[in-house]
C-alpha positions as CSV (number, residue, x, y, z in Angstrom):
1,M,0.0,0.0,0.0
2,A,2.8,2.4,0.9
3,R,4.5,1.6,-2.4
4,R,1.3,2.3,-4.3
5,S,0.8,5.6,-2.5
6,A,4.4,6.6,-3.2
7,L,3.9,5.8,-6.9
8,A,0.7,7.8,-7.0
9,A,2.4,10.8,-5.5
10,L,5.3,10.6,-7.9
11,T,2.9,10.2,-10.9
12,M,1.1,13.4,-9.8
13,M,4.5,15.2,-9.5
14,F,5.6,14.1,-13.0
15,G,2.1,15.0,-14.4
16,F,2.7,18.5,-13.1
17,F,6.1,18.6,-14.9
18,L,4.5,17.5,-18.2
19,L,1.5,19.9,-18.0
20,S,3.7,22.9,-17.0
21,G,6.4,22.1,-19.5
22,G,8.9,21.4,-16.7
23,P,11.2,24.1,-15.3
24,A,11.1,27.4,-17.3
25,S,13.1,27.0,-20.5
26,A,14.6,30.5,-19.9
27,S,16.5,29.1,-16.9
28,V,18.5,26.9,-19.2
29,S,20.8,28.2,-22.0
30,T,19.7,26.2,-25.0
31,D,23.1,26.9,-26.7
32,A,24.8,25.5,-23.6
33,K,22.5,22.4,-23.7
34,V,23.5,21.6,-27.3
35,Q,27.2,22.2,-26.4
36,A,26.7,19.8,-23.5
37,S,25.1,17.2,-25.8
38,I,28.2,17.4,-28.1
39,A,30.4,16.8,-25.0
40,V,28.3,13.8,-23.9
41,L,28.6,12.2,-27.4
42,E,32.4,12.8,-27.6
43,E,33.0,11.4,-24.2
44,M,30.9,8.3,-24.8
45,M,32.6,7.7,-28.1
46,S,36.2,8.3,-26.8
47,I,36.8,4.7,-25.7
48,P,36.0,2.4,-28.6
49,E,35.4,-0.7,-26.4
50,N,32.6,1.2,-24.6
51,A,31.3,3.4,-27.4
52,I,28.1,3.3,-29.4
53,P,28.9,1.2,-32.5
54,P,29.3,3.6,-35.4
55,F,27.1,1.4,-37.7
56,L,24.2,2.1,-35.3
57,L,24.6,5.8,-35.8
58,Q,24.8,5.2,-39.6
59,Q,21.5,3.2,-39.5
60,A,19.7,5.5,-37.0
61,H,16.7,7.6,-38.0
62,A,17.3,9.9,-35.1
63,I,19.3,10.4,-31.9
64,A,18.3,11.9,-28.6
65,I,20.8,13.2,-26.1
66,F,20.0,14.2,-22.5
67,P,22.9,15.7,-20.6
68,D,22.8,16.0,-16.8
69,M,19.5,14.4,-16.1
70,L,18.8,14.8,-12.4
71,K,17.8,11.6,-10.5
72,G,17.1,11.3,-6.8
73,G,15.1,9.5,-4.1
74,F,15.2,6.6,-1.7
75,L,13.5,3.4,-2.8
76,L,11.5,5.4,-5.2
77,A,13.6,7.1,-7.9
78,G,12.8,9.5,-10.7
79,N,14.6,11.5,-13.3
80,Y,14.0,14.7,-15.2
81,G,16.0,16.3,-18.0
82,L,16.1,18.6,-20.9
83,G,17.8,17.5,-24.1
84,I,17.7,17.4,-27.8
85,V,16.5,15.1,-30.6
86,V,18.2,15.2,-34.0
87,E,16.6,13.5,-37.0
88,K,18.1,12.5,-40.3
89,D,16.5,13.8,-43.5
90,Q,15.5,11.6,-46.5
91,Y,19.1,11.7,-47.8
92,G,20.5,10.4,-44.5
93,K,21.9,13.8,-43.5
94,W,21.6,14.8,-39.8
95,G,19.2,17.8,-39.3
96,N,18.9,20.4,-36.6
97,P,18.1,19.8,-33.0
98,V,14.6,19.9,-31.5
99,F,14.3,20.2,-27.7
100,F,12.6,17.6,-25.6
101,H,12.3,17.0,-21.9
102,I,12.3,13.5,-20.4
103,V,10.4,12.5,-17.2
104,G,10.7,8.9,-15.9
105,A,10.1,6.8,-12.8
106,S,11.5,3.5,-11.5
107,F,11.6,1.5,-8.3
108,G,14.8,0.3,-6.8
109,F,16.8,0.2,-3.6
110,Q,18.6,3.4,-4.3
111,A,19.5,6.5,-2.3
112,G,21.2,9.8,-3.1
113,V,21.2,12.3,-6.0
114,Q,23.2,12.0,-9.2
115,S,23.7,13.4,-12.6
116,T,23.1,11.0,-15.5
117,D,23.7,11.5,-19.3
118,G,21.4,9.6,-21.6
119,V,21.5,8.8,-25.3
120,L,18.7,7.1,-27.3
121,I,19.2,5.7,-30.8
122,F,15.9,5.6,-32.8
123,K,16.1,2.6,-35.1
124,S,12.6,2.8,-36.6
125,I,10.9,5.6,-38.5
126,R,7.7,4.7,-36.7
127,S,9.2,5.6,-33.3
128,V,10.4,9.0,-34.7
129,Q,7.0,9.8,-36.1
130,K,5.4,9.0,-32.8
131,L,8.0,11.2,-31.1
132,Y,7.1,14.2,-33.3
133,E,3.4,13.8,-32.5
134,G,4.4,15.6,-29.3
135,R,5.2,12.9,-26.8
136,I,6.2,9.2,-26.6
137,T,6.3,6.7,-23.7
138,L,9.4,4.5,-24.0
139,G,8.6,0.8,-23.7
140,A,4.8,1.4,-24.4
141,D,4.8,3.4,-27.6
142,A,8.1,2.0,-28.8
143,S,10.2,-1.0,-27.7
144,I,13.4,-0.1,-25.9
145,A,16.5,-2.0,-24.8
146,I,20.0,-1.3,-23.5
147,G,22.2,-0.9,-26.5
148,P,25.3,-2.9,-27.2
149,V,28.7,-1.3,-27.1
150,G,31.9,-1.7,-29.1
151,R,32.5,-5.2,-30.5
152,Q,29.7,-6.5,-28.3
153,A,27.3,-5.3,-31.0
154,N,28.2,-8.3,-33.2
155,A,26.9,-10.7,-30.6
156,D,23.6,-8.8,-29.9
157,T,21.7,-9.4,-33.1
158,D,18.5,-10.3,-31.2
159,I,18.5,-7.0,-29.3
160,L,19.2,-5.1,-32.6
161,L,16.3,-6.8,-34.4
162,R,13.6,-6.5,-31.8
163,S,14.2,-3.1,-30.4
164,E,13.0,0.2,-31.9
165,I,15.1,2.3,-29.6
166,L,18.5,1.5,-28.0
167,S,19.5,3.3,-24.8
168,Y,22.9,4.3,-23.4
169,S,23.6,6.1,-20.1
170,R,26.6,7.3,-18.1
171,S,26.0,8.0,-14.4
172,R,27.8,9.8,-11.7
173,G,27.1,9.7,-8.0
174,L,25.5,7.0,-5.9
175,F,23.4,5.4,-8.5
176,G,24.7,2.6,-10.8
177,G,22.6,3.5,-13.9
178,V,19.3,4.6,-15.2
179,S,16.4,2.7,-16.8
180,F,14.5,4.5,-19.6
181,E,11.6,2.0,-19.5
182,G,8.4,3.9,-18.9
183,A,10.0,7.4,-19.3
184,V,8.0,10.0,-21.2
185,L,9.6,12.2,-23.9
186,Q,7.7,15.4,-24.6
187,M,8.6,18.2,-27.0
188,D,9.6,21.5,-25.4
189,Y,8.3,24.1,-27.8
190,G,9.5,27.0,-25.7
191,A,13.2,25.9,-25.6
192,T,13.1,25.1,-29.3
193,S,11.7,28.5,-30.2
194,D,14.3,30.2,-27.9
195,F,17.1,28.3,-29.7
196,Y,16.1,29.4,-33.1
197,N,14.7,32.8,-32.0
198,Q,11.5,32.0,-33.9
199,P,8.2,31.1,-32.1
200,G,5.9,28.3,-33.2
201,L,8.4,26.2,-35.1
202,L,7.4,22.6,-36.0
203,P,9.9,19.7,-36.2
204,S,9.2,19.4,-40.0
205,Q,10.2,23.1,-40.5
206,I,13.4,22.7,-38.4
207,L,14.4,19.7,-40.5
208,H,13.4,20.9,-44.0
209,D,13.1,24.7,-44.0
210,P,16.4,26.2,-45.4
211,G,15.4,29.7,-44.2
212,I,15.7,28.9,-40.5
213,N,18.5,30.7,-38.7
214,V,20.7,27.9,-37.4
215,P,23.0,28.8,-34.5
216,P,26.7,27.8,-35.0
217,V,26.6,25.2,-32.2
218,A,24.0,23.3,-34.2
219,R,26.4,23.1,-37.1
220,K,29.1,21.8,-34.8
221,L,26.7,19.1,-33.6
222,D,26.1,18.0,-37.2
223,E,29.8,17.8,-37.8
224,V,30.3,15.6,-34.7
225,L,27.4,13.3,-35.6
226,D,28.7,13.0,-39.1
227,W,32.2,12.1,-37.9
228,Y,31.1,9.4,-35.5
229,S,28.6,8.0,-38.0
230,S,31.4,7.4,-40.5
231,H,34.4,6.4,-38.3
């Protein structure tokens, strides 16, 4: 009963986050968030044995990067973070970032507060389309599994075939990791508009409209994604 009450309380709290759009976008520099996303990717890829296999980036329809998600609690743990999603166009070229926030919950014998970086590889176009409808629940709207790393990818054909999304995380603090199962991704229209200094942008415009003013840090992100996709 206590466990059920705790879950209900956390669900209400997360519902408030989703309805309110989370913490004010103005409190977070969107340029800094993209720069942090670049750093997360570079650090994850710096050790080949523990890196995301490049062929998964080549085959991906989109990538989501969530730097510095905050997670805390005792027995009951949750996480919240603001990050970016970058989709490929019809020619396989990485597009421009769209901002999303992630809210998730999980049970476990855990205590403390930590920062966690998360990366999601979207392997199916269906999961990307669902994402751009405004929100997606991982594990419910699209199947998700922990992604293979380095040479391990060759031995994990089953995971690669049956999962629409592959997850990677790097944690600091008292927790040993993070589960994305059940987490909700929802588009942050305010942060996206702030980044491009243009209100009311839709994901399709960001990807396809050549007239959008793209900040230099977004071009740097494209260069990094192109590099790791091909090496």
